[in-house]
C-alpha positions as CSV (number, residue, x, y, z in Angstrom):
1,M,-18.3,100.2,97.0
2,K,-17.6,103.9,97.1
3,D,-19.7,104.5,94.0
4,I,-22.6,102.5,95.5
5,R,-22.5,104.6,98.7
6,A,-22.5,107.8,96.7
7,K,-25.4,106.6,94.6
8,I,-27.4,105.6,97.7
9,I,-26.8,109.0,99.3
10,A,-27.9,110.7,96.0
11,L,-31.1,108.7,95.9
12,R,-31.8,109.5,99.5
13,N,-31.4,113.2,98.8
14,M,-34.1,113.1,96.1
15,I,-36.7,114.9,98.1
16,E,-39.5,117.3,96.9
17,E,-37.6,120.4,98.0
18,R,-34.9,119.4,95.5
19,G,-37.2,119.1,92.5
20,A,-38.4,115.5,92.8
21,T,-42.1,114.7,93.0
22,E,-43.4,112.7,96.0
23,A,-43.7,109.6,93.9
24,E,-40.1,110.0,92.6
25,A,-38.8,110.6,96.1
26,M,-40.5,107.5,97.4
27,A,-39.2,105.4,94.5
28,A,-35.7,106.7,95.2
29,L,-35.9,105.8,98.9
30,I,-37.1,102.2,98.0
31,K,-34.2,101.8,95.5
32,A,-31.7,103.1,98.1
33,D,-32.9,100.7,100.7
34,K,-32.7,97.8,98.2
35,L,-29.1,98.8,97.3
36,M,-28.1,98.9,100.9
37,A,-29.5,95.4,101.5
38,E,-27.8,94.0,98.4
39,H,-24.4,95.4,99.4
40,G,-24.7,94.8,103.1
41,L,-24.3,98.5,103.9
42,T,-25.4,100.1,107.2
43,E,-26.4,103.6,108.3
44,A,-22.9,104.0,109.8
45,D,-21.3,103.3,106.3
46,L,-23.4,106.1,104.8
47,E,-22.6,108.4,107.7
48,V,-18.9,107.9,107.1
49,A,-19.3,108.5,103.3
50,E,-21.2,111.8,104.0
51,A,-18.8,112.9,106.6
52,K,-15.8,112.4,104.3
53,R,-16.9,115.4,102.3
54,D,-16.0,117.6,105.3
55,M,-12.7,115.9,106.2
56,R,-9.2,116.6,105.2
57,H,-5.5,116.0,106.0
58,G,-3.6,119.0,107.3
59,E,0.1,119.5,108.1
60,F,2.6,121.9,109.5
61,R,6.2,121.9,108.4
62,Y,8.8,123.1,110.9
63,G,11.5,124.0,108.4
64,I,14.4,122.6,110.5
65,K,16.5,119.4,110.4
66,T,15.8,118.4,114.0
67,Q,12.5,117.9,115.9
68,H,11.0,121.1,117.1
69,P,9.8,121.3,120.8
70,C,6.3,122.1,119.5
71,A,6.2,118.8,117.6
72,K,7.9,116.9,120.5
73,W,5.7,118.1,123.3
74,C,2.6,120.1,122.2
75,S,1.3,118.7,118.9
76,K,-0.5,115.7,120.5
77,T,-2.3,117.9,123.1
78,I,-3.2,120.5,120.4
79,G,-4.7,117.7,118.4
80,Q,-6.8,116.5,121.3
81,F,-8.0,120.0,121.9
82,C,-9.0,120.4,118.3
83,G,-10.5,116.9,117.9
84,V,-8.2,115.6,115.2
85,V,-6.0,112.4,114.9
86,T,-2.4,113.4,114.9
87,W,1.0,111.9,113.8
88,Y,4.5,113.1,113.1
89,Y,6.9,112.4,110.2
90,G,10.4,112.8,111.5
91,S,12.0,112.5,108.1
92,A,10.0,115.5,106.8
93,Q,9.9,117.3,110.2
94,K,6.2,117.9,110.0
95,S,3.2,117.4,112.2
96,N,0.0,115.9,110.6
97,G,-3.6,116.0,111.5
98,F,-6.7,114.4,110.1
99,G,-10.3,115.3,110.8
100,F,-13.1,117.6,110.0
101,N,-12.2,120.7,108.0
102,A,-12.7,123.4,110.7
103,D,-10.9,121.2,113.3
104,V,-7.9,120.6,111.1
105,E,-7.7,124.3,110.3
106,M,-7.7,125.1,114.0
107,Y,-5.0,122.5,114.6
108,E,-2.8,124.1,111.9
109,F,-3.4,127.5,113.3
110,L,-2.5,126.6,116.9
111,L,0.6,124.7,115.8
112,K,1.9,127.8,114.1
113,L,0.9,130.0,117.1
114,V,2.8,127.8,119.5
115,H,5.7,127.2,117.2
116,D,6.2,131.0,116.6
117,S,5.7,131.8,120.3
118,M,8.4,129.3,121.3
119,N,10.9,130.7,118.8
120,R,10.1,134.3,119.8
121,E,10.3,133.6,123.6
122,W,13.6,131.8,123.2
123,K,15.1,134.8,121.4
124,D,13.9,137.1,124.1
125,Y,15.4,134.7,126.8
126,L,18.8,134.7,125.1
127,Q,18.9,138.5,125.0
128,N,18.1,138.8,128.7
129,N,20.0,135.8,130.2
130,P,23.8,135.6,129.8
131,L,25.2,132.0,129.7
132,R,25.8,130.7,133.2
133,P,29.1,128.9,134.0
134,G,28.8,125.1,133.8
135,L,25.5,125.2,131.8
136,S,25.4,124.6,128.0
137,R,23.0,126.5,125.8
138,H,21.7,123.1,124.6
139,T,20.6,122.1,128.1
140,E,19.2,125.6,128.7
141,Y,17.2,125.5,125.4
142,W,15.5,122.2,126.0
143,S,14.9,123.0,129.7
144,F,13.2,126.3,128.7
145,M,11.2,124.7,126.0
146,L,10.1,121.8,128.3
147,G,8.8,124.3,130.9
148,M,7.0,126.3,128.2
149,A,5.4,123.2,126.6
150,E,4.3,121.9,130.0
151,R,2.5,125.2,130.8
152,I,0.9,125.4,127.3
153,N,-0.4,121.9,127.6
154,E,-1.8,122.6,131.1
155,K,-3.7,125.6,129.7
156,L,-5.1,123.5,126.8
157,K,-6.2,120.8,129.2
158,E,-7.9,123.5,131.4
159,L,-9.8,124.7,128.3
160,M,-10.8,121.2,127.4
161,E,-12.1,120.6,131.0
162,A,-14.0,123.8,131.0
163,R,-15.6,122.9,127.6
164,E,-16.6,119.4,128.9
165,V,-18.4,121.0,132.0
166,K,-20.6,123.0,129.6
167,T,-21.7,119.9,127.6
168,D,-24.4,117.5,128.7
169,S,-24.0,113.9,129.7
170,T,-23.9,112.7,126.1
171,G,-20.8,114.8,125.3
172,T,-18.3,111.9,125.8
173,D,-20.4,109.6,123.7
174,L,-20.4,112.1,120.9
175,V,-16.6,112.6,121.0
176,I,-16.1,108.8,120.8
177,K,-18.5,108.6,117.9
178,K,-16.8,111.5,116.2
179,Y,-13.3,109.8,116.4
180,A,-14.8,106.6,115.1
181,V,-16.1,108.4,112.0
182,I,-12.7,110.2,111.6
183,E,-10.7,106.9,111.8
184,A,-13.1,105.3,109.3
185,G,-12.6,108.3,106.9
186,M,-8.8,108.0,107.4
187,K,-8.8,104.4,106.3
188,E,-10.3,105.3,103.0
189,M,-8.7,108.7,102.3
190,L,-5.2,107.8,103.5
191,P,-4.9,104.1,102.7
192,G,-1.7,102.5,103.8
193,L,-1.0,105.0,106.6
194,S,0.4,103.2,109.7
195,L,0.5,105.1,113.0
196,R,3.0,104.1,115.7
197,N,3.3,105.4,119.2
198,S,6.4,107.5,119.6
199,H,8.4,107.7,122.8
200,S,10.1,110.9,123.9
201,R,13.3,110.5,125.9
202,G,13.6,112.5,129.1
203,I,16.1,115.3,129.6
204,R,18.1,116.5,132.6
205,A,16.4,119.9,132.9
206,D,17.8,123.1,134.5
207,G,15.3,124.3,137.0
208,S,15.8,128.0,136.4
209,A,15.5,127.8,132.6
210,M,12.5,125.6,133.0
211,A,10.8,128.1,135.3
212,E,11.4,130.9,132.8
213,G,9.9,128.6,130.1
214,R,6.7,128.2,132.2
215,K,6.4,132.0,132.5
216,A,6.7,132.2,128.7
217,G,4.0,129.6,128.3
218,D,1.7,131.7,130.4
219,R,2.2,134.5,128.0
220,V,0.8,132.5,125.0
221,N,-2.8,133.6,124.5
222,L,-4.9,130.6,123.7
223,N,-8.2,132.2,124.8
224,R,-8.4,134.9,122.1
225,P,-10.9,134.4,119.2
226,I,-9.5,132.3,116.4
227,T,-11.1,132.6,113.0
228,S,-10.6,130.6,109.8
229,S,-9.4,132.0,106.6
230,S,-13.0,132.5,105.5
231,G,-13.7,134.6,108.7
232,K,-15.7,131.9,110.5
233,R,-15.0,131.8,114.2
234,L,-13.5,128.5,115.3
235,I,-13.0,128.8,119.0
236,T,-13.2,131.6,121.6
């Protein structure tokens, strides 16, 4: 079926600008329509096949044995912001994203940005905040990271809301269609992948450490221009 779709797309692309005569182009279109009818293919099937050329699977490895706060609390929101489908492999400690190339590249970039910011801000916090009596560093760490993650997620959602205001009334429909195409591409490019909803257990947070984490989240600059490795601007 994949070869048939590729053949149909190739036939449809035989236009005069690509070297075919008008008669050859018309014959190719007739043959393409015939193949579509014979194999029960729709325009949506061809759209997915074409879109797959611009899709990929991306990942970010955390390099630790336990779940990083970025993976625990920020990865999903970052994925929503970038327009990719996300999931997490706990055994490998890595966040995964699937979607269009530029979106996945942005997802990987923002994961690293948030991951590195969280690590750096925690080190600064340790240097400036002696351990308080009756409070473990473990509780302090997760409280700080929860506050930081909450503020980062709020900022990402604010950016998404601002972006939606600028689009026309068809924006929501386009997003739904985009995700449908991505999910169809995933089924073919990542066969056997099963996604399950994960549940995060709550923590008993320390208010002071959490407040400092929110301040740290404010310092993460998500508004600056982000460019791909090729120099193409992804978001501003």
